[in-house]
C-alpha positions as CSV (number, residue, x, y, z in Angstrom):
1,X,1.1,17.4,-4.4
2,X,-2.1,16.6,-2.7
3,X,-2.5,17.1,1.2
4,X,-5.2,16.8,3.6
5,X,-6.0,18.5,7.1
6,X,-7.6,15.9,9.1
7,X,-9.7,16.0,12.3
8,X,-12.5,14.6,14.1
9,X,-15.5,16.5,15.2
10,X,-18.4,15.7,17.6
11,X,-21.6,17.5,17.9
12,X,-20.3,19.6,20.8
13,X,-20.7,23.6,20.8
14,X,-17.2,24.3,21.9
15,X,-15.5,21.8,19.4
16,X,-17.9,22.9,16.5
17,X,-17.2,26.4,17.5
18,X,-13.4,25.6,17.3
19,X,-13.6,23.7,14.1
20,X,-15.3,26.8,12.4
21,X,-11.8,28.6,13.3
22,X,-9.8,25.7,11.7
23,X,-12.3,25.7,8.4
24,X,-12.1,29.5,8.2
25,X,-8.4,29.8,8.6
26,X,-7.8,27.1,5.7
27,X,-10.2,29.1,3.6
28,X,-8.6,32.4,4.1
29,X,-5.2,31.4,3.4
30,X,-6.7,29.8,0.0
31,X,-4.4,26.7,0.0
32,X,-4.5,25.1,-3.6
33,X,-3.2,21.7,-2.6
34,X,-5.2,20.8,0.8
35,X,-8.3,19.3,1.4
36,X,-10.2,19.4,5.0
37,X,-11.1,15.7,5.6
38,X,-13.4,15.6,8.8
39,X,-14.2,12.2,10.7
40,X,-17.3,12.7,13.0
41,X,-20.7,11.6,14.4
42,X,-23.5,12.1,11.9
43,X,-25.0,15.1,13.9
44,X,-21.7,16.9,14.0
45,X,-21.1,16.2,10.1
46,X,-24.8,18.0,9.6
47,X,-23.3,21.1,10.6
48,X,-19.9,21.0,8.6
49,X,-19.9,22.7,5.3
50,X,-20.5,20.7,2.2
51,X,-17.1,21.5,0.7
52,X,-15.2,19.3,3.1
53,X,-14.7,15.8,3.1
54,X,-17.3,14.3,5.6
55,X,-16.7,10.8,6.8
56,X,-19.3,9.5,9.3
57,X,-17.5,7.6,12.4
58,X,-18.9,6.8,15.8
59,X,-17.1,7.9,19.1
60,X,-15.1,5.3,20.9
61,X,-17.4,2.9,23.4
62,X,-15.3,-0.4,23.8
63,X,-13.9,-0.8,26.0
64,X,-15.8,1.2,28.7
65,X,-12.4,3.3,29.7
66,X,-12.5,4.8,26.4
67,X,-16.2,6.3,27.0
68,X,-14.9,8.2,30.1
69,X,-11.6,9.1,28.2
70,X,-12.9,11.5,25.4
71,X,-9.4,12.3,24.1
72,X,-9.0,8.5,22.7
73,X,-11.4,9.9,19.9
74,X,-8.5,12.0,18.2
75,X,-7.1,8.6,17.3
76,X,-9.9,6.1,17.4
77,X,-11.2,6.7,13.7
78,X,-8.0,5.7,12.6
79,X,-9.0,2.1,13.5
80,X,-11.8,2.2,11.2
81,X,-11.8,0.8,7.4
82,X,-13.3,4.6,6.2
83,X,-9.8,5.6,7.0
84,X,-8.7,4.3,3.6
85,X,-9.7,7.2,1.8
86,X,-6.6,9.3,3.5
87,X,-4.3,6.9,1.2
88,X,-5.2,9.2,-1.7
89,X,-3.3,12.2,-0.4
90,X,0.5,12.7,-0.3
91,X,0.5,14.0,3.0
92,X,-2.1,14.4,5.9
93,X,-1.9,16.6,8.9
94,X,-4.0,15.2,11.9
95,X,-4.6,17.7,14.3
96,X,-7.3,19.0,16.8
97,X,-10.3,21.4,16.1
98,X,-8.9,24.2,18.4
99,X,-6.1,25.2,15.8
100,X,-5.8,27.4,13.1
101,X,-3.5,27.5,9.8
102,X,-1.6,30.6,8.9
103,X,-0.4,31.5,5.2
104,X,2.8,30.0,6.3
105,X,1.1,26.7,5.5
106,X,1.4,27.2,1.7
107,X,5.0,26.9,1.9
108,X,5.4,24.1,4.6
109,X,6.5,21.0,3.2
110,X,8.5,18.8,5.5
111,X,10.5,16.0,4.2
112,X,10.0,13.6,7.0
113,X,7.4,12.8,9.7
114,X,7.1,15.8,11.7
115,X,4.9,16.8,15.0
116,X,4.5,19.5,17.5
117,X,6.0,19.5,21.2
118,X,4.2,18.4,23.9
119,X,4.7,19.1,27.6
120,X,3.7,15.9,29.4
121,X,7.1,14.1,30.5
122,X,8.7,16.2,33.4
123,X,10.7,13.5,35.3
124,X,12.8,10.5,35.2
125,X,10.2,8.4,36.4
126,X,7.9,9.0,33.6
127,X,10.7,8.4,31.2
128,X,11.1,5.0,33.0
129,X,7.4,4.1,32.7
130,X,7.3,4.9,29.1
131,X,10.4,2.9,28.3
132,X,8.7,-0.1,30.1
133,X,5.5,0.3,28.2
134,X,7.2,0.3,25.1
135,X,8.9,-2.9,25.6
136,X,5.9,-4.7,27.2
137,X,4.5,-3.9,23.5
138,X,7.6,-5.0,21.7
139,X,8.4,-1.7,20.1
140,X,11.9,0.1,20.5
141,X,11.9,3.6,22.2
142,X,14.4,6.0,20.9
143,X,14.5,8.3,23.8
144,X,12.6,11.1,22.2
145,X,10.0,12.7,24.3
146,X,7.3,15.2,24.6
147,X,5.8,14.6,21.2
148,X,2.9,16.9,20.5
149,X,-0.6,15.9,19.3
150,X,-0.6,17.2,15.9
151,X,1.4,15.0,13.2
152,X,2.4,15.6,9.5
153,X,3.4,12.6,7.4
154,X,2.5,10.0,4.7
155,X,-0.9,8.7,5.2
156,X,0.5,5.3,6.0
157,X,2.8,6.4,8.5
158,X,0.1,8.7,10.4
159,X,-2.6,5.7,10.0
160,X,0.0,3.1,11.6
161,X,1.1,5.4,14.5
162,X,-2.4,6.4,15.3
163,X,-3.8,2.6,15.2
164,X,-1.0,1.4,17.4
165,X,-1.4,4.7,19.7
166,X,-5.0,3.4,20.2
167,X,-4.0,-0.1,21.2
168,X,-1.5,1.5,23.7
169,X,-3.9,3.7,25.4
170,X,-6.3,0.7,25.6
171,X,-3.4,-0.8,27.7
172,X,-2.6,2.1,29.8
173,X,-6.3,2.9,30.6
174,X,-7.7,-0.6,31.3
175,X,-4.4,-2.2,33.0
176,X,-1.8,0.4,34.0
177,X,-4.2,3.3,35.2
178,X,-7.4,1.2,36.0
179,X,-7.0,1.4,39.8
180,X,-4.9,4.4,40.2
181,X,-4.9,7.4,37.6
182,X,-1.8,8.7,39.1
183,X,-0.8,12.3,39.6
184,X,-0.1,15.0,37.2
185,X,3.0,16.2,36.6
186,X,4.3,12.4,37.4
187,X,2.8,9.3,35.8
188,X,-0.8,10.0,35.2
189,X,-3.4,8.6,33.1
190,X,-5.1,11.8,32.2
191,X,-2.4,12.0,29.4
192,X,-2.4,8.5,28.4
193,X,-3.0,9.7,24.8
194,X,0.2,11.5,24.6
195,X,2.1,8.8,26.2
196,X,0.6,6.5,23.4
197,X,1.2,8.7,20.6
198,X,4.8,9.1,21.8
199,X,5.4,5.3,22.0
200,X,4.0,4.7,18.7
201,X,6.1,7.4,16.8
202,X,9.1,6.2,18.6
203,X,8.1,2.5,17.8
204,X,7.5,3.0,14.1
205,X,9.1,6.1,12.7
206,X,12.8,5.6,12.2
207,X,13.6,9.4,11.7
208,X,11.3,12.3,12.6
209,X,11.3,16.0,13.6
210,X,9.5,17.8,16.5
211,X,8.9,21.3,15.3
212,X,7.6,23.4,18.0
213,X,7.9,26.5,16.1
214,X,5.7,25.6,13.0
215,X,3.1,23.2,14.7
216,X,1.0,23.4,17.9
217,X,2.5,27.1,18.4
218,X,0.5,28.8,21.3
219,X,-2.5,31.2,20.3
220,X,-1.1,33.7,22.6
221,X,2.1,34.6,21.1
222,X,2.7,38.1,20.0
223,X,5.4,36.5,17.2
224,X,4.5,37.2,13.6
225,X,2.6,34.6,11.6
226,X,5.3,34.0,8.9
227,X,7.3,32.0,11.5
228,X,4.6,29.7,12.3
229,X,2.5,27.4,10.2
230,X,0.0,26.1,12.8
231,X,-1.5,27.6,15.8
232,X,-3.1,25.8,18.8
233,X,-5.2,26.9,21.6
234,X,-4.0,25.8,25.1
235,X,-5.6,26.4,28.5
236,X,-5.3,30.5,29.0
237,X,-7.1,33.6,29.7
238,X,-4.7,35.6,27.5
239,X,-5.5,36.5,24.0
240,X,-6.2,34.3,22.1
241,X,-8.1,32.2,24.5
242,X,-10.7,29.8,23.2
243,X,-12.7,29.9,26.8
244,X,-12.9,33.7,26.2
245,X,-14.2,33.5,22.7
246,X,-16.7,30.9,23.6
247,X,-18.2,33.1,26.3
248,X,-18.2,36.1,23.8
249,X,-15.7,38.2,25.7
250,X,-14.2,39.4,22.4
251,X,-17.5,40.3,20.4
252,X,-17.0,43.8,20.8
253,X,-13.3,44.0,19.5
254,X,-13.2,45.7,16.1
255,X,-11.4,43.3,13.6
256,X,-10.0,46.5,11.9
257,X,-7.9,47.1,14.7
258,X,-6.1,43.6,14.8
259,X,-2.6,43.3,13.1
260,X,-3.1,40.0,11.0
261,X,1.0,39.6,10.9
262,X,0.7,38.9,14.8
263,X,-0.2,35.2,15.9
264,X,-2.9,36.3,18.7
265,X,-4.4,38.9,16.4
266,X,-4.6,36.7,13.3
267,X,-6.2,33.9,15.7
268,X,-8.9,36.5,16.9
269,X,-9.5,37.9,13.5
270,X,-9.9,34.6,12.2
271,X,-12.4,33.6,15.1
272,X,-14.5,36.9,14.8
273,X,-14.8,36.1,11.0
274,X,-15.8,32.6,11.7
275,X,-18.6,33.7,14.0
276,X,-20.1,35.9,11.5
277,X,-20.3,32.9,9.1
278,X,-21.4,30.1,11.0
279,X,-24.2,29.9,13.1
280,X,-23.1,28.2,16.3
């Protein structure tokens, strides 16, 4: 078995700081079958450790709407020829930089395409729009909503989903939301990336699992790490908060006082450890 955690990185301090947590967590759990593959801009890759696999890739600039919508870059690199390097792996794990892997990763081997859980479909209006856009692009929607940003699957499946998601997002940003961005929590252009991911997964993957306990689990949880493989930082001021960490609000905490079996303490421990090892 050969696996890869795959992420996109730009030369922005918050993203580099967050990436250091993901990197440090993977090193901490001592996975024997997992590479960390980093696609990113040249200036960002200069700051990535050499034991990662580094693939230069520009940010999206066309159409112009992509420049204003930075979230597109989490999928955009899958449209580039360089993504073929991922075909050497049995499974890949596409995720964001502001995440952590726990020791549970070392025994996590889903049998089918698996994602985290999102929270962007909150009404029948949004469901109807998603069905309409899906049919407009000649795809079939299975009626499964709120698919998370992190995806685990065979390379060919993740690549196909991500490439289609870019095409759907292009339509959403240049046509659907061109003149009216909508309003959250209704039909809203700000989450076009989540809409496009959902449409692509429903359209291409016949059978998949949304695993809200193991993927994209919140970093504020008091639950134990052995029940959660992958931790994601959301918008919060509670421990563990990526914003508080970026502002140095945890600098006086002694890592020895933390319980590494608890999700929020584990995240804080890894982040403090990364802070000592990275000069960001």
